[in-house]
C-alpha positions in Angstrom: -7.2 95.3 -84.7 -9.1 96.3 -87.8 -7.5 97.4 -91.1 -9.3 99.1 -94.0 -8.5 97.7 -97.4 -9.7 99.6 -100.5 -10.0 98.3 -104.0 -11.1 100.2 -107.2 -12.7 98.4 -110.1 -13.7 99.2 -113.7 -17.4 98.3 -113.5 -20.4 98.3 -111.2 -21.0 94.6 -112.0 -17.6 93.8 -110.7 -18.4 95.8 -107.5 -21.5 93.7 -106.9 -19.6 90.5 -107.5 -16.9 91.5 -105.1 -19.4 92.5 -102.4 -21.3 89.2 -102.8 -18.0 87.2 -102.5 -17.0 89.2 -99.4 -20.3 88.8 -97.7 -20.3 85.1 -98.7 -17.2 84.4 -96.5 -18.9 85.9 -93.4 -17.7 89.5 -93.4 -20.5 91.6 -91.9 -22.3 94.0 -94.2 -21.6 96.9 -91.8 -17.8 96.4 -92.5 -18.2 96.8 -96.3 -18.6 100.2 -97.9 -19.3 100.6 -101.6 -19.0 103.8 -103.6 -20.7 103.3 -107.0 -19.5 106.7 -108.3 -15.8 106.1 -107.5 -16.3 102.3 -108.2 -14.5 101.3 -105.1 -15.0 98.9 -102.2 -13.7 99.5 -98.7 -13.6 96.6 -96.3 -12.8 96.8 -92.6 -11.2 93.5 -91.7 -9.4 92.0 -88.7 -5.8 90.9 -89.4 -6.7 87.2 -89.2 -9.0 87.4 -92.2 -6.9 89.8 -94.2 -5.3 87.2 -96.5 -8.6 85.8 -97.5 -10.2 89.2 -98.2 -7.2 90.3 -100.2 -7.4 87.2 -102.3 -11.1 87.8 -103.0 -10.4 91.5 -103.9 -7.5 90.5 -106.1 -9.3 87.8 -108.0 -11.6 90.4 -109.5 -8.7 92.3 -111.1 -8.8 95.6 -109.3 -7.5 98.7 -110.9 -5.9 99.5 -107.5 -5.7 97.8 -104.2 -4.4 99.3 -101.0 
């Protein structure tokens, strides 16, 4: 089952770094949505990779994570 996790950041540079890290662990590009205007990243993840993705999102100091 897939879950969507959303994180908001304070800069576009951080958004790019987050996406690079997420893609680097093997998450498919089609499962990652970036909104440069709202400065957020949404990732559709299966429950077995959720802890790893949450760790990646959290290490970039999100303004919000849900």
